[in-house]
C-alpha positions in Angstrom: 105.4 166.0 -160.8 102.1 167.8 -159.9 102.3 170.4 -157.3 100.4 169.9 -154.0 97.0 171.5 -153.7 97.1 174.9 -151.8 95.9 174.8 -148.2 93.2 177.4 -149.0 91.6 175.0 -151.5 88.8 173.2 -149.8 87.5 170.9 -152.6 83.9 169.9 -152.8 82.4 171.9 -149.8 79.0 173.4 -150.2 78.3 177.2 -150.4 76.8 177.0 -146.9 79.9 175.3 -145.5 82.1 177.9 -147.2 80.0 180.8 -145.8 80.3 179.2 -142.3 84.1 178.9 -142.5 84.5 182.5 -143.7 82.0 183.8 -141.1 84.0 182.1 -138.4 87.2 183.8 -139.6 85.2 187.1 -139.5 87.9 189.1 -141.2 87.5 191.3 -144.2 89.6 189.9 -147.0 89.3 186.3 -145.8 89.2 183.9 -148.7 89.2 180.3 -149.8 88.7 178.3 -153.0 86.1 175.5 -153.4 84.7 173.4 -156.2 81.7 174.9 -158.0 78.4 173.2 -157.2 76.9 174.2 -160.5 79.6 173.9 -163.1 81.5 170.7 -163.2 85.3 171.3 -163.3 85.1 175.0 -162.3 86.0 176.4 -158.9 84.9 179.4 -156.8 87.1 182.0 -155.2 85.0 183.1 -152.1 85.9 186.3 -150.4 84.5 187.7 -147.1 83.7 191.5 -146.7 81.5 193.0 -144.0 79.6 189.8 -143.3 79.0 189.1 -147.0 80.6 186.4 -149.1 81.5 187.3 -152.6 81.9 184.4 -155.0 83.9 184.6 -158.2 83.9 181.8 -160.8 87.4 180.4 -161.3 88.1 178.5 -164.6 91.0 176.5 -165.9 91.8 176.7 -169.5 92.7 173.7 -171.7 96.4 174.8 -171.3 96.1 174.5 -167.5 96.1 178.3 -166.8 93.6 179.8 -164.3 91.4 182.9 -164.8 88.5 184.5 -163.0 85.3 184.8 -165.1 84.9 188.4 -166.0 81.9 190.6 -166.9 81.3 191.0 -170.6 83.9 193.3 -172.4 86.6 192.9 -169.7 89.8 191.3 -170.7 90.6 188.0 -168.9 93.9 187.6 -167.1 95.5 184.2 -167.1 97.8 182.8 -164.4 100.1 179.7 -164.5 99.0 178.6 -161.1 96.5 179.2 -158.3 99.3 180.7 -156.3 100.0 183.3 -159.0 96.3 184.1 -159.2 96.1 184.6 -155.4 99.3 186.7 -155.3 97.8 189.0 -158.0 94.5 189.4 -156.2 96.2 190.2 -152.9 97.1 193.5 -154.4 94.5 196.3 -154.0 92.2 197.5 -156.7 92.2 194.3 -158.9 88.5 194.1 -159.4 87.4 192.1 -156.4 85.0 193.4 -153.7 88.1 193.5 -151.4 91.7 192.4 -151.9 92.7 188.9 -150.6 94.2 189.2 -147.1 93.6 186.1 -144.9 93.5 182.6 -146.3 91.2 180.1 -144.6 93.1 176.9 -144.5 91.5 173.5 -144.6 92.1 171.4 -141.5 92.7 168.1 -143.3 94.7 167.0 -146.3 92.9 166.4 -149.5 93.7 163.1 -151.0 93.3 162.7 -154.7 92.1 159.2 -155.3 92.7 157.7 -158.7 89.4 156.9 -160.4 88.5 153.3 -160.1 87.8 151.4 -163.3 84.1 150.5 -163.7 83.3 147.2 -162.1 82.9 144.4 -164.5 79.9 142.2 -164.0 80.7 138.5 -163.6 80.1 136.5 -166.8 76.8 134.8 -166.7 76.2 131.5 -168.3 74.2 132.0 -171.4 70.9 130.1 -171.5 69.8 129.2 -175.0 66.5 130.9 -176.0 63.7 128.5 -176.6 62.3 128.7 -180.0 59.1 130.7 -180.2 56.2 129.9 -182.4 56.8 131.5 -185.8 54.9 134.6 -186.8 52.9 133.1 -189.6 52.2 136.5 -191.3 55.9 136.8 -192.0 56.7 133.2 -193.0 56.9 133.0 -196.8 55.6 129.4 -197.3 53.0 129.2 -194.6 49.4 128.1 -194.9 48.3 131.5 -193.8 45.9 133.0 -196.3 45.6 136.7 -196.7 42.0 137.9 -197.0 41.5 141.1 -198.8 38.4 143.2 -198.4 35.9 143.0 -201.3 
């Protein structure tokens, strides 16, 4: 059974909506997770510090583990769940602008809808094509005579 989505996951909200939510909280270390607007399937961990929102790309591996995208040369740390990742970054000095302190909870439940199968167009009655006049250049036994330049 899949675990429920954490209350700090806001789904497909825009960067602007995210900044507004964190700004209303107005506490250093306020955070939330939202879907990335630029990379399909990725998420963003957004953290508020001194009126600035820092955004960290959050990726899920093919094995289902989560990691924050790191700068070149830094080793990635993988977590079994979003909760484990958040717990880790609540500790000080883990590489974020500020450690996570105050989750910004979504106000409504996120419902995951199963994808609908593509709609099938109703079958149309096939109308037989009327026979077109033949292209005499390509009919082998036509009266068409090929004229060659002299």
